[in-house]
C-alpha positions in Angstrom: 0.0 0.0 0.0 1.1 3.6 -0.5 1.1 6.2 2.2 2.0 9.8 2.7 5.5 10.8 3.9 6.9 12.3 6.1 5.2 11.4 9.4 2.6 13.8 10.9 3.9 16.0 13.7 2.0 14.1 16.5 2.9 10.6 15.5 2.6 8.0 18.3 5.9 6.9 19.8 5.5 3.3 18.8 5.1 4.3 15.1 8.4 6.3 15.4 10.2 3.2 16.6 8.6 1.2 13.8 9.9 3.5 11.1 13.4 3.6 12.7 13.4 -0.1 12.7 12.3 -0.2 9.1 15.1 2.2 8.2 17.7 0.0 9.9 16.4 -3.1 8.1 16.4 -1.4 4.8 20.0 -0.1 5.4 21.3 -3.6 6.3 19.4 -5.1 3.3 20.9 -2.6 0.9 24.5 -3.0 2.3 24.3 -6.8 2.2 22.9 -7.1 -1.3 24.4 -4.2 -3.3 23.6 -4.8 -7.0 27.1 -3.6 -8.0 30.6 -4.3 -6.7 33.3 -1.9 -7.7 36.5 -3.2 -9.2 38.7 -0.3 -8.0 38.0 1.1 -4.5 40.7 3.4 -3.1 40.2 5.4 0.0 43.3 7.6 0.7 43.6 9.5 4.0 46.0 12.2 3.0 48.6 13.3 5.5 48.3 10.3 7.7 50.1 7.1 8.5 48.6 3.6 8.6 44.9 2.7 8.3 41.9 4.5 9.8 38.3 3.6 10.1 35.7 6.1 9.2 32.3 6.5 10.8 30.6 4.5 8.1 32.9 1.6 8.8 35.0 1.9 5.7 38.8 1.7 6.0 41.0 4.5 4.7 44.8 4.0 4.2 47.4 6.7 4.9 49.2 8.2 2.0 52.5 8.6 3.9 55.1 6.3 2.4 52.4 4.7 0.3 52.7 3.5 -3.3 50.4 6.3 -4.5 52.8 9.1 -3.8 55.9 8.9 -6.0 59.1 8.3 -4.0 61.3 10.7 -6.0 59.0 13.6 -5.4 59.1 13.2 -1.6 62.9 13.5 -1.7 63.1 16.9 -3.4 63.7 20.2 -1.7 60.0 21.2 -1.8 58.5 18.0 -0.5 54.9 18.0 0.6 54.1 17.9 4.3 51.8 15.8 6.4 50.0 18.1 8.9 47.2 18.1 11.4 44.6 20.8 11.4 45.2 23.4 14.1 41.5 23.5 14.9 39.1 20.7 14.1 35.4 21.5 13.4 33.1 19.6 15.8 30.9 18.6 12.9 33.7 17.4 10.5 34.5 13.7 10.5 38.0 12.8 11.8 38.5 10.6 8.8 39.6 12.0 6.3 39.4 15.6 7.5 41.8 15.6 10.5 45.0 15.4 8.5 46.2 16.9 5.2 49.0 16.8 2.7 50.2 20.4 2.0 52.8 21.8 -0.3 54.1 25.1 -1.7 54.9 23.4 -4.9 53.2 20.9 -7.3 52.7 17.4 -6.1 51.1 14.4 -7.8 49.4 11.2 -6.8 49.7 8.2 -9.1 47.0 5.6 -9.0 47.2 2.3 -10.8 43.6 1.5 -11.8 41.8 -0.7 -14.3 40.4 0.7 -17.5 36.9 2.0 -17.4 34.8 4.8 -15.9 35.6 6.0 -12.4 34.3 8.2 -9.7 36.9 10.6 -8.3 36.0 12.2 -5.0 38.0 14.9 -3.3 37.7 15.9 0.3 39.0 19.3 1.6 39.0 20.9 5.1 40.4 24.4 4.7 41.7 25.1 8.1 45.0 26.5 9.4 47.8 23.9 9.4 50.9 24.8 11.4 52.4 27.9 9.7 50.1 27.7 6.6 47.5 30.5 6.6 44.0 29.3 5.8 43.5 32.2 3.3 46.6 31.2 1.2 45.1 27.9 0.0 44.7 28.7 -3.7 45.5 26.0 -6.2 44.5 24.0 -9.2 43.7 20.3 -9.6 44.1 18.1 -12.7 43.1 14.5 -13.3 44.8 13.3 -16.4 43.8 15.7 -19.2 41.0 17.3 -17.3 41.1 20.5 -15.2 38.9 19.8 -12.2 39.7 23.0 -10.2 41.5 26.2 -11.3 42.8 28.8 -8.9 40.5 27.2 -6.4 40.1 29.3 -3.2 39.3 26.7 -0.6 38.6 29.0 2.4 36.4 31.3 0.4 34.4 28.4 -1.0 34.0 26.8 2.4 32.8 30.1 3.9 30.2 30.6 1.1 28.7 27.1 0.7 26.9 27.1 4.0 28.4 23.9 5.3 28.5 24.1 9.1 31.6 21.8 9.1 33.6 24.0 6.7 34.3 20.9 4.6 34.3 20.7 0.9 33.4 17.6 -1.2 33.7 17.3 -5.0 32.8 14.3 -7.1 33.8 13.7 -10.8 33.4 11.0 -13.4 36.3 10.2 -15.8 37.1 7.5 -18.2 40.4 5.6 -18.1 41.6 4.1 -21.3 43.4 0.8 -21.6 46.9 0.6 -20.0 46.6 4.0 -18.4 47.2 5.2 -14.9 45.3 7.9 -13.1 47.4 10.9 -12.1 45.9 13.6 -9.9 48.1 16.8 -9.7 47.8 19.7 -7.2 49.4 23.0 -8.2 49.6 26.1 -6.0 48.5 29.4 -7.8 51.6 30.9 -9.5 50.1 34.4 -9.2 49.7 34.5 -5.4 52.7 34.7 -3.1 53.0 31.9 -0.5 50.0 30.1 -2.0 49.8 26.4 -1.3 47.8 23.3 -2.3 46.4 20.8 0.0 44.1 17.7 0.1 42.6 15.7 3.0 41.2 12.7 1.2 40.9 11.1 -2.2 38.4 8.4 -3.1 38.4 6.4 -6.4 35.6 4.0 -7.1 34.8 2.1 -10.3 31.3 2.5 -11.9 29.4 0.1 -14.2 30.1 0.7 -17.9 27.8 3.3 -19.5 26.1 4.2 -16.2 26.4 7.9 -17.2 28.4 7.6 -20.4 26.5 6.9 -23.6 26.9 3.6 -25.3 28.7 3.7 -28.6 25.7 2.2 -30.4 23.2 4.7 -28.9 22.2 7.8 -30.8 22.0 9.9 -27.7 19.3 11.7 -25.7 17.2 14.9 -25.8 19.2 18.1 -26.2 17.0 20.9 -24.8 16.4 23.7 -27.3 18.2 21.9 -30.1 17.0 19.7 -32.9 19.9 17.1 -32.6 20.6 14.6 -29.9 23.4 14.7 -27.3 25.7 12.0 -26.0 28.3 11.7 -23.2 31.5 10.5 -24.8 34.4 8.8 -23.1 36.6 11.7 -24.0 34.6 14.0 -21.6 34.5 14.3 -17.8 31.6 15.1 -15.6 31.2 16.9 -12.2 28.4 15.9 -10.0 26.6 19.1 -9.1 23.4 17.8 -7.4 22.0 14.3 -6.6 18.6 14.2 -4.9 16.2 11.6 -3.5 13.0 13.6 -4.3 10.4 13.7 -1.6 12.4 11.3 0.7 15.1 11.3 3.3 18.8 11.6 2.5 20.6 8.3 1.5 24.1 7.8 2.8 26.9 6.4 0.6 26.8 3.0 2.3 23.1 2.8 1.4 23.9 3.3 -2.3 24.0 0.5 -4.8 27.7 -0.3 -4.4 29.2 3.0 -5.7 28.9 5.0 -2.5 27.0 7.9 -3.9 25.2 10.2 -1.5 21.6 11.2 -2.2 20.4 14.4 -0.5 17.0 15.8 0.3 15.5 18.2 -2.1 13.5 20.4 0.3 15.5 23.6 0.2 15.7 23.7 -3.6 11.9 23.8 -4.0 11.0 27.1 -5.7 7.3 26.7 -6.4 4.9 24.3 -4.8 1.3 24.3 -3.5 0.6 21.1 -1.6 3.6 19.1 -0.4 2.1 15.7 -1.3 4.7 13.0 -0.6 3.5 9.5 -1.5 5.6 6.5 -0.7 5.3 2.8 -1.0 7.5 0.6 1.2 6.0 -2.8 0.3 5.9 -2.8 -3.5 8.3 -5.3 -5.2 10.2 -3.1 -7.7 11.0 -4.7 -11.1 14.2 -3.4 -12.7 13.2 -4.5 -16.2 14.0 -1.2 -17.9 17.0 0.1 -16.1 19.7 -1.8 -14.1 19.2 -2.2 -10.3 22.3 -0.2 -9.6 20.9 3.0 -11.3 19.7 4.3 -8.0 18.8 2.9 -4.5 15.4 1.3 -4.2 14.4 4.0 -1.7 14.6 6.6 -4.5 11.9 4.7 -6.4 9.7 4.2 -3.3 9.4 7.9 -2.5 8.3 10.8 -4.7 6.7 14.2 -5.0 3.4 14.7 -6.8 1.2 17.7 -7.3 -1.7 16.4 -5.2 -5.3 15.2 -5.5 -7.0 18.5 -6.4 -7.3 18.8 -10.2 -8.1 22.5 -10.1 -5.1 23.3 -7.9 -2.8 21.0 -10.0 -3.6 22.9 -13.1 -2.8 26.3 -11.5 0.9 25.8 -10.9 4.1 23.8 -11.7 6.1 22.0 -9.1 9.5 23.7 -9.6 13.1 23.2 -8.3 15.7 26.0 -8.5 19.4 24.9 -8.8 22.3 27.5 -8.9 24.9 26.3 -11.4 28.1 27.7 -13.0 27.4 29.6 -16.2 29.2 28.7 -19.4 28.8 24.9 -19.5 26.6 22.2 -20.8 24.7 20.1 -18.2 23.6 16.5 -18.2 20.4 15.9 -16.3 18.9 12.5 -15.3 15.4 12.3 -13.9 14.3 9.2 -12.1 10.6 7.9 -12.1 8.6 5.1 -10.8 4.8 4.7 -10.7 4.0 2.9 -7.4 0.6 4.3 -6.6 -1.9 1.4 -7.2 -4.3 3.5 -9.3 -1.7 4.3 -11.9 -1.4 1.1 -14.0 -2.1 2.0 -17.6 -0.5 4.3 -20.1 -2.2 7.7 -20.0 -3.4 7.2 -16.4 -1.0 10.0 -15.5 0.4 12.2 -18.3 2.2 15.4 -17.5 4.8 17.9 -18.7 8.4 18.4 -17.9 10.2 21.7 -18.1 14.0 22.2 -18.0 15.7 25.7 -18.1 12.3 27.3 -18.8 11.8 25.1 -21.9 9.5 22.2 -22.5 11.4 19.0 -22.3 8.4 16.6 -22.5 4.8 17.5 -23.5 3.4 14.0 -22.8 5.5 12.4 -20.1 4.1 9.0 -19.3 6.0 6.9 -16.8 4.0 3.7 -17.4 4.6 4.0 -21.1 8.3 4.5 -20.6 8.8 1.8 -18.0 6.3 -0.8 -19.0 4.2 -1.0 -15.8 3.6 -0.1 -12.2 6.5 -0.6 -9.9 9.1 -0.5 -12.7 11.8 2.2 -12.3 13.0 4.2 -15.3 15.0 7.3 -15.9 15.2 9.9 -18.7 18.3 11.9 -19.7 18.5 15.4 -21.0 21.3 17.9 -21.9 21.0 21.7 -21.7 23.4 24.5 -22.4 23.7 27.2 -19.7 25.3 30.3 -21.2 24.6 34.0 -20.4 25.6 37.1 -22.2 26.3 38.9 -19.0 29.0 36.3 -18.0 27.4 35.7 -14.7 29.2 33.4 -12.3 26.1 31.6 -11.2 22.7 31.2 -12.9 19.6 29.3 -11.8 18.7 26.1 -13.6 14.9 25.4 -13.2 13.4 21.9 -13.4 9.6 21.7 -13.2 6.8 19.2 -13.7 3.2 20.2 -14.4 -0.2 18.6 -15.0 -1.5 17.9 -18.5 -4.0 20.7 -19.2 -6.0 18.6 -21.7 -8.3 16.7 -19.5 -9.2 14.1 -22.1 -5.6 13.1 -22.5 -5.1 11.6 -19.0 -7.1 10.1 -16.2 -5.3 12.2 -13.5 -4.2 15.9 -13.9 -1.1 15.2 -11.8 2.7 14.7 -12.2 5.4 12.7 -10.4 9.2 12.9 -9.7 11.4 10.4 -7.8 15.0 11.5 -8.2 17.2 14.2 -9.8 20.9 14.1 -10.8 22.7 17.0 -12.4 26.2 16.9 -13.9 28.4 19.6 -15.4 30.1 18.5 -18.7 33.7 19.3 -19.4 34.6 21.7 -22.1 35.3 19.7 -25.3 38.1 22.0 -26.4 40.3 22.0 -23.2 38.7 19.5 -20.8 37.9 22.2 -18.3 35.4 21.6 -15.5 36.5 24.4 -13.2 34.1 27.1 -12.3 34.8 30.5 -10.7 35.3 31.1 -7.0 32.4 32.6 -5.1 32.3 36.3 -4.3 33.8 37.3 -0.9 31.2 37.5 1.8 30.7 41.1 2.9 30.4 41.5 6.6 28.2 44.4 7.5 29.4 46.3 10.6 26.9 46.4 13.4 24.7 49.5 13.6 25.2 51.5 16.9 22.1 53.4 17.9 22.6 56.9 19.4 22.0 57.0 23.2 18.4 57.7 24.2 17.8 61.0 26.0 15.9 61.1 29.2 12.5 62.8 29.5 14.0 65.6 31.7 16.6 66.4 29.1 14.0 66.5 26.4 11.9 68.9 28.4 14.9 71.0 29.2 15.8 71.1 25.5 12.3 72.2 24.6 12.4 75.0 27.2 15.7 76.2 25.9 14.3 76.3 22.3 11.2 78.2 23.4 13.2 80.8 25.4 15.6 81.3 22.5 12.8 81.6 20.1 11.1 84.2 22.3 14.2 86.2 22.7 14.8 86.3 18.9 11.2 87.3 18.3 11.4 90.1 20.9 14.6 91.4 19.4 13.1 91.5 15.9 10.0 93.4 17.2 12.1 95.9 19.0 14.2 96.5 15.9 11.0 97.1 13.8 9.5 99.5 16.4 12.8 101.4 16.6 12.9 101.8 12.9 9.3 103.1 12.8 9.9 105.5 15.6 12.9 106.9 13.8 11.0 107.4 10.5 8.0 109.1 12.1 9.8 111.2 14.7 10.0 114.5 12.6 6.5 114.2 10.9 4.8 113.7 14.3 6.7 116.4 16.1 3.9 119.0 15.9 1.2 116.4 16.3 2.6 114.7 19.3 3.0 117.9 21.5 0.8 121.0 20.6 -1.9 123.3 21.9 -5.1 122.3 20.2 -8.5 124.1 20.6 -10.4 121.4 18.7 -12.0 118.4 20.3 -11.6 115.3 18.0 -11.9 111.7 18.7 -10.0 109.4 16.5 -9.2 105.8 16.9 -7.0 105.1 19.9 -6.4 108.9 20.3 -6.4 111.0 23.4 -9.3 113.4 23.9 -8.5 117.1 24.3 -10.5 120.2 25.2 -10.0 123.9 24.7 -6.7 125.3 26.1 -5.5 121.8 26.9 -2.0 120.9 26.0 -1.9 117.5 24.2 1.3 115.5 24.4 1.2 112.1 22.7 3.9 109.6 23.1 6.0 108.9 20.1 5.6 105.2 20.7 1.8 105.6 20.8 1.9 107.5 17.6 4.0 104.9 16.0 1.7 102.2 17.1 -1.5 104.0 16.1 -0.2 105.5 12.9 -1.0 102.7 10.6 -4.6 102.9 11.7 -5.4 106.6 11.6 -2.8 108.0 9.3 -5.3 108.7 6.5 -7.8 110.6 8.8 -5.0 112.8 10.2 -4.0 113.9 6.7 -7.5 114.8 5.9 -7.8 117.0 9.1 -4.6 118.8 8.2 -6.0 119.5 4.7 -9.2 120.9 6.2 -7.2 123.2 8.6 -5.1 124.4 5.8 -8.2 125.2 3.7 -9.8 127.1 6.6 -6.7 129.2 7.0 -6.6 130.0 3.3 -10.3 131.2 3.5 -9.7 133.3 6.6 -11.8 131.1 8.8 -10.8 130.6 12.4 -12.2 128.4 15.0 -14.4 130.3 17.5 
């Protein structure tokens, strides 16, 4: 039967124990019956002596005085050193990250291996080693004719990748021709003074023929945006960029199918989703009739993500993943599928669409049609170019699945995905796989807030402002009044102090009677002048007229 995964938040304790027990049984089952046994399996603990056992139970051999490091190189004046990290991260495994081989000059490992396709896995812990400054670790790495890393800034990469253990892991695929040896060379950057190269661990594991490489007789697979097909030739190398168990838990290397690949959870790369519907089927008997059993662990094909059960909602969005990748390369994408829900048994029961790099990769994806039946795993391969005119370091590669909008084409408007693998393809002209270093992380200085003033100081400040404003206002008024007094002094001389026989009441004026001496203050005149200035002029004109006619007051 199929169920919904993961567990609800309030799962009874006995169910938790059941699932833990089931997980342990599945782990033991996978380890005891791996469908592939690698021919070459080298685990080199660099910078150490003797053998060491890792947490997963695998044995790593020390490279000191081993057959992999050429004797003549260790005798020169610039011999590499075996050193222990000055500070060990609490989350980094002791093996192989506790020790490293470090050198200010080029050093090379020489591995005798069989012909065929191999995984190369490099392990780095960019810490300070003795007198070697962490920031000076800048170097390049080559494997045969392929450039895996170029001017690689280990400390900058570790700081930017978000790994709490500050460790770096890189996985590559290369093909070894007949009667060849695998040489891995580390070269400090020639442009940086006192730069050095280092390595903590090297793993080499054989893979089945044509697991990722295209068979010579095959025409190839879909090339997104192109009319021709694409194939992975033996003359190219691959770098594993992402490998996900979609909708399920992470799968450790020891739970893989014999090649020790790690499968991560996909949660943090989900860009667009509506309902996180996670079906799983832990009882179905998988039939590897279409792809080999070592293609992916069974757990990948027992878990998945689908759009959900609501047709209207499913037609309103695409389930989308967003993967940052290096610009300027071709990418090889493998999508894993398996229909394990019991209602999906016939072709066209669930048809859907697949989009890669914002382009339609499949208009009528039908897992039953591809695989041949329910419970039969299958995968589909695609290639896509990722180039930008702006020469960006990183761009986002989008992978999405969406429901078939034509209702008559399918029984269920839904889509499914079980696993995703993404590989960078080496440049065909120079064998380069190296991407740019990340940008330095800018540390923003903390913002220091100004000290808060007390209420008393605020009130005191307001009082000071008001007093100052009042003083300035008073000074301005006094200046204006002084100016008005000065201008009107002469004109008001006779009016302000004279013997007047006439009784006249004007606005704000003093009342006088016959033989009364009227003396008005100059300030009063200045204040009242704007109001009665016109009436006073008219009185003067009347008086002047009476005198001219010989009229006198009686």
